[in-house]
C-alpha positions, -999 to 999 in steps of 0.1 A, spaced: -521 37 90 -510 15 62 -480 22 40 -500 20 8 -526 45 23 -500 70 32 -484 66 -2 -518 72 -19 -525 103 1 -490 116 -7 -496 111 -44 -530 129 -42 -514 157 -24 -486 160 -50 -511 160 -78 -531 189 -65 -502 207 -52 -511 205 -16 -487 197 13 -491 163 29 -497 162 66 -498 131 87 -530 124 108 -518 104 136 -546 78 146 -548 91 183 -562 123 173 -597 135 164 -609 138 128 -639 162 122 -666 156 95 -697 174 85 -730 160 100 -744 153 64 -713 130 53 -736 98 53 -763 117 34 -748 106 0 -743 142 -11 -715 145 -36 -687 156 -40 -672 155 -5 -654 188 4 -619 180 16 -611 211 33 -585 206 60 -575 231 88 -541 232 105 -537 207 134 -547 222 165 -548 206 202 -562 169 201 -575 173 163 -556 164 130 -569 197 116 
């Protein structure tokens, strides 16, 4: 991940009072099936990392 992207993620987490947790690139990321449907807003719920997923 680029340092600029990481800084932006940390800034957003700070803004919303959420803890920042790294998402290593070798782990899986799960998204909803309707992600590409154009439905807004996108729900950014994140679970705790587990196994080979980023959470």
